[in-house]
C-alpha positions as CSV (number, residue, x, y, z in Angstrom):
1,M,-26.1,84.5,94.8
2,E,-23.2,82.7,96.4
3,K,-25.4,79.6,96.9
4,K,-26.4,79.8,93.2
5,Y,-22.8,80.0,92.1
6,S,-21.9,77.2,94.4
7,F,-24.7,75.0,93.0
8,A,-23.7,75.9,89.4
9,A,-20.1,75.0,90.2
10,L,-21.2,71.7,91.6
11,L,-23.2,70.9,88.5
12,A,-20.2,71.8,86.3
13,V,-18.0,69.4,88.3
14,I,-20.6,66.6,88.0
15,A,-20.9,67.2,84.2
16,I,-17.2,67.1,83.8
17,S,-16.9,63.9,85.8
18,I,-19.6,62.3,83.7
19,V,-18.0,63.3,80.4
20,F,-14.6,62.1,81.7
21,G,-16.1,58.8,82.8
22,M,-17.8,58.4,79.4
23,V,-14.5,59.0,77.6
24,L,-12.8,56.4,79.8
25,G,-15.6,54.0,79.1
26,G,-15.4,54.6,75.4
27,R,-19.0,55.8,75.2
28,L,-18.3,58.8,73.1
29,N,-17.1,56.8,70.1
30,A,-13.5,57.5,71.1
31,P,-10.9,55.6,69.1
32,Q,-10.2,52.0,70.1
33,G,-7.2,51.2,72.3
34,M,-4.2,51.3,70.1
35,F,-0.7,49.9,70.3
36,A,2.4,50.2,68.1
37,A,3.3,47.0,66.2
38,R,6.9,45.8,66.0
39,S,7.0,47.5,62.6
40,G,6.0,50.9,64.0
41,I,2.5,51.2,62.6
42,V,-0.3,51.7,65.0
43,L,-2.8,48.9,65.3
44,A,-6.2,48.6,67.0
45,Q,-6.0,46.6,70.3
46,N,-9.5,46.5,71.9
47,P,-12.0,43.9,70.7
48,L,-15.0,45.2,68.8
49,V,-17.5,43.8,71.3
50,G,-17.3,43.3,75.1
51,P,-16.0,40.4,77.1
52,G,-17.9,37.4,78.1
53,A,-17.7,33.6,77.9
54,A,-20.7,33.3,75.6
55,P,-20.5,34.4,72.0
56,S,-21.6,38.0,71.3
57,D,-24.5,38.7,69.1
58,F,-23.3,38.2,65.5
59,A,-25.2,41.3,64.5
60,D,-23.1,43.4,66.9
61,I,-19.9,42.0,65.4
62,A,-21.0,42.6,61.8
63,E,-22.2,46.1,62.6
64,A,-18.9,47.1,64.2
65,A,-16.7,45.3,61.6
66,I,-18.2,46.1,58.2
67,P,-17.0,49.7,58.0
68,A,-13.4,48.5,58.1
69,V,-13.9,45.8,55.4
70,V,-13.2,47.0,51.9
71,S,-13.7,45.9,48.3
72,V,-10.5,45.6,46.2
73,T,-10.6,46.0,42.4
74,N,-7.6,44.8,40.5
75,T,-7.2,46.0,36.9
76,S,-4.7,44.0,34.9
77,V,-3.8,43.2,31.3
78,A,-6.2,40.6,29.8
79,K,-4.8,37.3,28.8
80,N,-4.6,36.5,25.1
81,D,-7.0,34.1,23.3
82,Q,-4.7,31.1,23.6
83,E,-4.3,31.7,27.4
84,R,-8.0,32.0,27.7
85,G,-8.6,28.8,25.7
86,A,-10.9,30.6,23.3
87,P,-12.9,28.4,20.9
88,D,-12.0,28.0,17.3
89,D,-14.7,30.3,16.2
90,Q,-14.2,32.2,12.9
91,F,-16.7,34.9,14.0
92,F,-14.7,35.5,17.2
93,Y,-11.4,35.7,15.3
94,W,-12.9,38.0,12.7
95,F,-13.2,40.7,15.3
96,F,-10.3,39.9,17.6
97,G,-7.7,38.3,15.3
98,H,-6.4,34.8,15.0
99,P,-3.3,34.0,17.1
100,N,-1.7,31.9,14.3
101,D,-2.6,33.9,11.3
102,D,-0.3,36.9,10.4
103,D,-2.6,38.0,7.7
104,R,-5.4,38.7,10.1
105,P,-5.7,41.6,12.5
106,Q,-3.4,41.5,15.5
107,Q,-4.8,40.6,18.9
108,R,-5.6,43.5,21.1
109,R,-4.3,43.5,24.7
110,E,-7.3,44.6,26.7
111,S,-7.6,45.2,30.5
112,E,-9.7,43.0,32.7
113,Q,-10.9,43.4,36.3
114,S,-11.1,41.0,39.2
115,F,-12.5,41.6,42.7
116,G,-11.6,40.7,46.2
117,S,-11.8,41.9,49.7
118,G,-9.5,43.4,52.4
119,F,-9.6,44.9,55.8
120,I,-8.1,48.1,57.3
121,I,-5.6,47.5,60.2
122,S,-4.4,51.0,60.8
123,G,-6.2,54.3,60.8
124,D,-3.8,55.8,58.2
125,G,-4.8,53.3,55.6
126,Y,-2.8,50.0,55.8
127,I,-4.9,47.1,54.5
128,L,-4.3,43.3,54.5
129,T,-5.5,41.2,51.7
130,N,-4.5,38.1,49.7
131,N,-1.6,38.2,47.2
132,H,-3.7,36.6,44.5
133,V,-6.2,39.5,44.9
134,V,-3.5,42.1,43.9
135,E,-1.2,40.0,41.7
136,G,-0.5,41.5,38.3
137,A,-2.3,44.7,39.0
138,T,-1.7,47.7,36.8
139,K,-4.2,49.7,38.9
140,L,-5.7,49.0,42.3
141,K,-8.9,50.6,43.7
142,V,-10.2,50.3,47.2
143,E,-13.9,51.1,48.0
144,M,-15.2,51.7,51.5
145,K,-18.7,50.8,52.7
146,S,-19.6,54.5,52.4
147,G,-18.8,54.3,48.7
148,V,-15.7,56.4,48.9
149,R,-13.0,55.1,46.6
150,Y,-9.2,55.3,46.9
151,D,-6.3,54.5,44.7
152,A,-4.1,51.8,46.4
153,K,-0.5,50.8,46.1
154,V,1.1,47.4,47.0
155,V,3.5,47.8,49.9
156,G,4.7,44.2,49.8
157,T,3.6,40.6,49.3
158,D,4.4,37.2,50.7
159,P,3.2,34.7,47.9
160,S,4.4,31.7,50.0
161,I,1.4,32.3,52.3
162,D,-0.8,34.3,49.9
163,M,-0.6,37.5,51.8
164,A,-0.3,41.1,50.6
165,L,-0.1,44.5,52.4
166,I,-1.5,47.5,50.5
167,K,-1.9,51.2,51.4
168,I,-4.3,54.0,50.6
169,D,-3.9,57.7,51.3
170,A,-6.4,58.5,54.0
171,Q,-5.8,62.2,53.4
172,G,-5.7,63.0,57.1
173,K,-8.8,61.0,58.0
174,Q,-8.8,58.4,60.7
175,L,-10.2,55.3,59.1
176,P,-12.2,52.5,60.9
177,T,-10.0,49.6,61.7
178,L,-10.2,46.0,62.9
179,P,-8.2,44.6,65.8
180,L,-5.9,41.7,65.2
181,G,-6.4,38.6,67.4
182,D,-4.2,35.6,68.2
183,S,-4.9,32.7,65.8
184,D,-2.6,30.5,67.9
185,K,-5.2,30.5,70.7
186,L,-8.1,29.7,68.4
187,R,-9.8,26.5,69.2
188,V,-11.6,24.0,67.0
189,G,-15.3,24.4,67.5
190,E,-15.2,28.2,68.1
191,W,-17.7,30.4,66.4
192,V,-16.2,32.6,63.6
193,V,-17.7,35.3,61.3
194,A,-16.5,35.8,57.7
195,I,-17.1,39.1,56.0
196,G,-16.3,40.1,52.4
197,N,-17.6,40.8,48.9
198,P,-18.4,37.3,47.4
199,L,-19.4,37.5,43.8
200,N,-19.1,41.3,44.1
201,L,-22.0,41.3,46.6
202,E,-20.6,43.8,49.1
203,N,-20.6,43.4,52.9
204,T,-21.8,39.8,53.0
205,V,-21.6,38.2,56.4
206,T,-21.5,34.4,57.0
207,V,-21.2,32.5,60.2
208,G,-19.7,29.1,61.1
209,V,-17.2,27.3,63.3
210,V,-13.5,26.5,63.2
211,S,-13.5,23.0,61.7
212,A,-9.8,22.4,62.0
213,K,-6.4,24.1,62.3
214,E,-3.0,23.8,60.7
215,R,-4.4,22.4,57.5
216,R,-1.8,22.0,54.7
217,V,-3.7,22.2,51.5
218,P,-2.3,23.1,48.0
219,I,-3.7,26.6,47.5
220,G,-2.4,28.5,44.4
221,G,1.3,29.1,44.6
222,T,1.6,28.9,48.4
223,D,4.6,27.0,49.9
224,G,3.3,23.8,51.4
225,G,6.1,23.7,53.9
226,V,5.3,27.2,55.2
227,A,1.6,27.8,54.7
228,T,-1.0,26.3,57.0
229,F,-4.7,27.3,57.1
230,I,-7.7,27.5,59.4
231,Q,-10.5,25.3,58.0
232,T,-14.0,26.7,58.5
233,D,-17.6,26.0,57.4
234,A,-18.4,29.7,57.4
235,A,-19.3,30.2,53.7
236,I,-16.5,31.6,51.6
237,N,-17.0,32.3,47.9
238,R,-15.2,33.9,45.1
239,G,-14.6,37.6,46.1
240,N,-14.4,36.8,49.8
241,S,-10.6,36.4,49.3
242,G,-8.7,38.8,51.6
243,G,-11.6,39.5,53.9
244,P,-11.5,39.0,57.6
245,L,-12.4,35.9,59.7
246,L,-13.4,37.2,63.1
247,D,-13.8,35.5,66.4
248,A,-16.8,36.0,68.8
249,R,-15.4,39.3,70.1
250,G,-14.7,40.8,66.7
251,R,-11.0,40.2,66.5
252,V,-9.4,39.1,63.2
253,V,-8.1,35.6,63.6
254,G,-7.8,34.8,59.9
255,M,-7.8,36.0,56.3
256,N,-10.3,34.3,54.0
257,T,-8.3,32.7,51.2
258,A,-9.9,29.8,49.4
259,I,-12.8,27.4,49.2
260,L,-12.7,23.7,48.3
261,R,-15.3,22.4,46.0
262,G,-15.5,19.2,43.9
263,A,-14.5,15.6,44.3
264,L,-12.7,14.7,47.5
265,G,-11.9,11.1,48.6
266,G,-14.6,9.7,46.4
267,G,-17.3,12.2,47.5
268,M,-18.2,15.7,46.8
269,A,-16.8,18.5,49.0
270,E,-18.9,21.6,49.5
271,G,-18.5,24.6,51.6
272,I,-15.0,23.9,53.0
273,G,-13.3,27.2,53.5
274,F,-9.7,28.0,54.4
275,A,-8.3,31.2,56.0
276,L,-4.7,32.2,56.6
277,P,-4.0,32.5,60.3
278,I,-3.6,36.1,61.2
279,T,-0.5,35.4,63.3
280,D,1.3,34.3,60.1
281,A,0.0,37.3,58.1
282,R,1.1,39.7,60.8
283,S,4.6,38.3,61.0
284,S,5.0,38.8,57.2
285,M,3.4,42.2,57.4
286,E,5.9,43.4,60.1
287,Q,8.9,42.1,58.0
288,I,7.6,43.9,55.0
289,L,7.3,47.2,56.9
290,E,10.7,46.8,58.5
291,T,12.8,45.5,55.6
292,G,10.6,45.6,52.5
293,E,10.6,41.8,52.0
294,V,9.9,38.6,53.8
295,K,12.8,36.2,54.6
296,R,12.5,32.9,56.5
297,G,14.9,30.9,58.6
298,F,16.8,28.0,57.0
299,L,18.7,25.1,58.5
300,G,20.5,23.7,55.4
301,I,19.7,20.0,55.6
302,A,18.2,17.4,53.4
303,M,15.5,15.4,55.2
304,N,14.6,11.8,54.7
305,T,11.4,11.9,52.7
306,A,10.1,8.5,54.0
307,G,9.8,9.8,57.6
308,L,9.9,7.6,60.7
309,N,8.1,4.3,60.9
310,E,8.3,1.6,63.5
311,S,11.3,0.0,61.9
312,A,13.1,3.3,62.0
313,R,12.1,3.9,65.6
314,E,13.7,0.5,66.5
315,F,16.7,1.1,64.3
316,Y,17.5,4.4,66.1
317,R,16.3,3.2,69.6
318,L,13.8,6.0,69.7
319,P,10.9,6.2,72.3
320,D,8.4,7.1,69.5
321,T,8.1,7.9,65.8
322,N,8.2,11.7,66.2
323,G,11.1,13.5,64.6
324,V,12.9,14.2,61.3
325,I,15.9,12.2,60.0
326,V,18.7,14.3,58.7
327,Q,19.7,12.7,55.4
328,E,22.4,15.2,54.5
329,V,23.9,18.4,55.9
330,T,24.8,21.1,53.4
331,P,28.4,22.3,53.9
332,G,28.7,25.9,55.1
333,E,25.0,26.3,56.0
334,A,23.5,26.9,59.5
335,A,23.1,23.2,60.5
336,D,26.7,22.4,59.4
337,K,28.1,25.4,61.4
338,A,26.1,24.2,64.5
339,G,27.4,20.6,64.3
340,L,24.4,18.7,63.0
341,E,25.3,15.4,61.3
342,A,23.7,13.1,58.8
343,D,21.6,10.5,60.6
344,D,20.7,12.9,63.5
345,I,17.0,12.9,64.3
346,I,15.6,16.4,65.1
347,R,13.0,15.8,67.8
348,K,12.2,19.3,69.1
349,V,12.5,22.9,68.1
350,D,12.6,25.3,71.1
351,G,10.9,22.6,73.2
352,E,8.1,21.9,70.8
353,E,7.8,18.4,69.4
354,V,8.5,17.9,65.7
355,K,6.2,15.3,64.2
356,T,6.9,15.4,60.4
357,N,9.2,17.0,57.8
358,L,6.6,19.7,57.0
359,D,6.2,20.4,60.7
360,L,10.0,21.0,61.0
361,I,10.0,23.2,57.9
362,G,7.1,25.3,59.3
363,K,8.7,25.7,62.7
364,I,12.0,26.9,61.2
365,A,10.4,29.0,58.5
366,H,8.4,31.0,61.0
367,H,11.8,32.3,62.4
368,R,13.9,35.0,60.7
369,P,17.4,34.6,59.4
370,G,19.8,35.2,62.3
371,D,17.4,33.9,64.9
372,K,18.8,31.3,67.3
373,V,16.8,28.1,67.9
374,Q,17.3,25.2,70.3
375,L,17.1,21.8,68.6
376,E,16.8,18.6,70.6
377,V,18.6,16.0,68.5
378,W,18.8,12.3,68.9
379,R,22.2,10.9,68.2
380,D,23.8,7.5,69.2
381,G,20.8,6.5,71.2
382,K,20.4,9.6,73.3
383,P,19.2,13.2,73.1
384,R,21.4,16.2,73.0
385,N,20.7,20.0,72.6
386,I,22.2,22.0,69.8
387,E,21.8,25.7,69.3
388,V,21.6,26.8,65.6
389,T,21.8,30.4,64.2
390,L,19.5,30.2,61.2
391,G,20.4,31.2,57.7
392,A,18.1,32.5,55.0
393,R,15.6,30.2,53.2
394,D,16.3,30.1,49.4
395,Q,13.2,29.4,47.3
396,E,15.1,28.3,44.2
397,K,15.1,24.6,43.5
398,I,18.2,22.5,43.4
399,Q,19.1,21.5,39.8
400,S,18.3,17.9,39.1
401,R,20.9,15.4,38.1
402,L,20.9,13.3,34.9
403,N,17.7,11.4,34.0
404,P,17.8,7.9,35.5
405,K,15.7,6.5,32.6
406,D,18.7,6.1,30.3
407,E,19.1,2.5,29.3
408,P,22.1,0.8,30.9
409,E,24.9,-0.7,28.8
410,G,26.3,-4.2,29.0
411,S,24.7,-7.4,30.0
412,P,21.4,-7.4,31.9
413,G,23.2,-8.8,35.0
414,G,26.0,-6.3,35.0
415,P,29.6,-7.5,35.4
416,S,28.6,-10.4,37.7
417,G,26.0,-11.6,35.3
418,R,23.9,-13.0,38.2
419,P,21.2,-11.2,40.2
420,A,21.4,-11.3,44.0
421,N,18.2,-11.9,46.0
422,A,17.5,-10.4,49.4
423,E,14.7,-13.0,49.8
424,A,13.7,-12.0,53.2
425,L,12.9,-8.4,52.1
426,G,11.5,-9.3,48.6
427,I,14.2,-7.3,46.8
428,K,16.3,-8.4,43.8
429,V,19.3,-6.3,42.8
430,R,22.0,-6.3,40.2
431,D,25.3,-4.6,39.7
432,M,25.5,-1.3,37.9
433,T,27.5,-0.9,34.7
434,P,30.4,1.6,34.7
435,S,28.5,4.0,32.4
436,M,25.5,4.0,34.9
437,R,27.8,4.8,37.8
438,R,29.3,7.7,35.8
439,A,25.9,9.0,34.6
440,L,24.3,8.9,38.1
441,N,27.5,9.7,40.0
442,V,26.8,7.0,42.6
443,Q,28.1,3.7,43.8
444,G,25.6,1.0,44.7
445,V,23.4,-1.8,43.3
446,L,20.3,-1.4,41.1
447,V,16.9,-2.6,42.3
448,E,15.7,-4.9,39.6
449,E,12.5,-6.3,41.1
450,V,10.5,-5.8,44.3
451,D,7.8,-8.2,45.5
452,V,4.6,-6.2,45.6
453,Q,3.5,-7.9,48.7
454,A,6.7,-7.1,50.6
455,E,7.2,-4.3,53.1
456,A,9.8,-2.8,50.8
457,S,7.2,-2.2,48.2
458,D,4.9,-0.5,50.8
459,E,7.8,1.8,51.7
460,G,8.4,2.9,48.2
461,V,11.4,0.8,47.1
462,E,11.0,0.6,43.3
463,H,12.6,-0.8,40.2
464,G,15.4,1.4,39.0
465,T,16.3,2.7,42.5
466,V,19.9,2.5,43.6
467,I,20.8,1.1,47.0
468,T,23.9,2.8,48.3
469,Q,24.0,1.6,51.9
470,V,22.6,-1.3,54.0
471,N,22.5,0.0,57.6
472,R,25.7,2.0,57.7
473,T,27.7,-0.2,55.3
474,A,28.5,1.3,51.9
475,I,27.4,-0.9,49.0
476,H,29.5,-1.0,45.8
477,D,28.3,-4.2,44.2
478,V,26.2,-7.3,44.7
479,G,28.9,-9.0,46.8
480,D,28.7,-6.1,49.3
481,F,25.0,-6.4,49.3
482,R,25.0,-10.1,50.1
483,E,27.6,-9.7,52.8
484,A,25.6,-7.0,54.5
485,F,22.5,-9.2,54.6
486,S,24.4,-12.2,55.8
487,K,24.9,-10.3,59.1
488,L,21.2,-9.8,59.6
489,K,18.8,-12.2,61.3
490,P,15.0,-12.3,61.4
491,G,13.4,-9.5,63.4
492,D,16.4,-7.1,62.9
493,P,15.7,-3.6,61.7
494,V,17.5,-2.6,58.5
495,R,18.0,0.8,56.9
496,L,18.4,1.0,53.1
497,M,19.9,4.2,51.7
498,L,18.4,4.9,48.3
499,Q,19.1,7.3,45.5
500,D,16.9,8.0,42.5
501,G,18.1,9.2,39.0
502,E,17.8,12.8,39.9
503,G,20.2,12.5,42.8
504,N,17.6,12.6,45.5
505,A,18.7,10.5,48.5
506,R,16.4,9.0,51.1
507,S,16.3,6.2,53.6
508,V,13.7,3.5,54.1
509,Y,13.5,1.4,57.3
510,L,12.4,-2.2,57.2
511,T,12.3,-5.2,59.5
512,V,13.7,-8.6,58.4
513,P,10.6,-10.8,58.5
514,K,10.5,-13.7,60.9
515,R,10.1,-17.0,59.1
C-alpha cells in the first residue's frame, strides 16, 4: 500500500509540474503579459505570435487579433438639405420641406449613422479609434466579433492627429486585447496586416508592406506640423478607419486612418493607405488619461518660411542646409526666456538633426509643456547649446494685419518719383507712400517688378512685397536700398527680409550673379 501511495504521490507531483509549466508557457490560454502604462491602465505586452526573423503566418495573426477588433457605430444628427447639397427637386421638397420657403413644411432634423473600426487595448474596455469616427456622436455603439454590443463613451480626443480614446463597460469581463508595438522601430518594406470593417464588411483582413514613414499628408483636420503617417499598400477602405495596423508578430504599429484615391502628380493614385503611428497615438492617450486633454510643447518663435538654400548656407557659414532660421522670437515665451535670438539657426533638438520647419514643429510638439529640450543653435558662425523649458502650444491663429491690396496714394514712384533697380538680382523697387507705411506698419521699399528668369522670382519675391532689410541693414527708402547694394560684389550672398500685407515676415537668400 505504501508503494501505491508513493507512486500516486509521484504522479501528482508530475501532474502539478506539467500544469505549472503549461501556465508558464502560456498554453492554458492564460492572459497575455501585461504592464501598466504611464497613465495607469493595464496594457497587453506580449506579441500575439511567437518570435522569429521570418514573418509569421498571416492567418495566425488574424486569428489572434480579430477578437479584439471592434465595429464602431456613430449616430449623429443628420445634415440639412443645403449641407447635403440636395437637388432642386420639387418632389423631394414636397416631403422634406424647402430650405428657403417659410410657407412649406419645416425641415426635419433626422439622425444618421456612420461606421468605423477600433481595437481594444485594455481588458476593462479602453478602445483606440480615429477622431473622425466618433466626431459629433450623440450615441456610440461598439460591437464585438461575437455580436455582443456595448454603449461607448468618448474619454478624450486629439483631432490634431485624428485620434480618439473611447471606453465601454466590460461589466467585469476580461476582454481580448491587442499589444501595442513601437512604430519608431518600423522599417520600410516590413510586412503589415490591416484589420477592420471596410464598407461595413466586418473583420476584413488585408496584407501589404510599409511603403514609407513620416508622410505629411493633409488628412481631414489634422495639424500638418504635428501629424505624420505610415504609408502602406495594405488595402484600406471606408470603414477601416480606426482599425489596427499590425506587424508580423501581431503588435499594433499603426491606426488605419485614410486612403488616397484620385489624381496625383498627373496620374491616378490607387490603394495608397495611411496609418497613424501607434507611438503618437499612445502618447496622446496617456495624456488624456492623466490630464483629460492633450497639450504640446511650444517654443514661441516665428520661422523663416523659405527655409535654407545654398545661398543661406553660405550667408550663415553653415556646413550644410539642415536647420530652421529663427525669424522672430515672441517676447515672454519659452525661446525668449532661454535666450534664443532672431537669426539663430536651430540645427538639432536633443541631438537629433532638424531638417525643415515642419520637422522642428514635430519634434517640439511631441514634447509636453514644461519639458526641457536641448537645442543646438548656430549663431555668429559657430554652434552653441541652449536648454529650453517648453511652453504650451496654442492652436489659435494670429490675427492678420491690414490687407496689402489697398491701392497706394500719391505718384507711382513715391516721393522720389524714380524707381531703383537692383539689376543684378532682377528686382525693381520703389518708395512707399506715408499712407502705405501707416497701413502696413512697416518701413521699407515696395517690390514693383521681378524678372521671372531671376533667382529672386524662384525664391518667391513678388510684386507688392516689402523689403525691410538687405543683409542686416534696415531699409527705409530707395536710397538705403541702393547704398546696401553698392557694398555687394558678384558672388556675394545676400539676405532680403520681406514682409507681406498680412504682416508675415520671412527671409530669402540669394547670390549676386557673376557677370
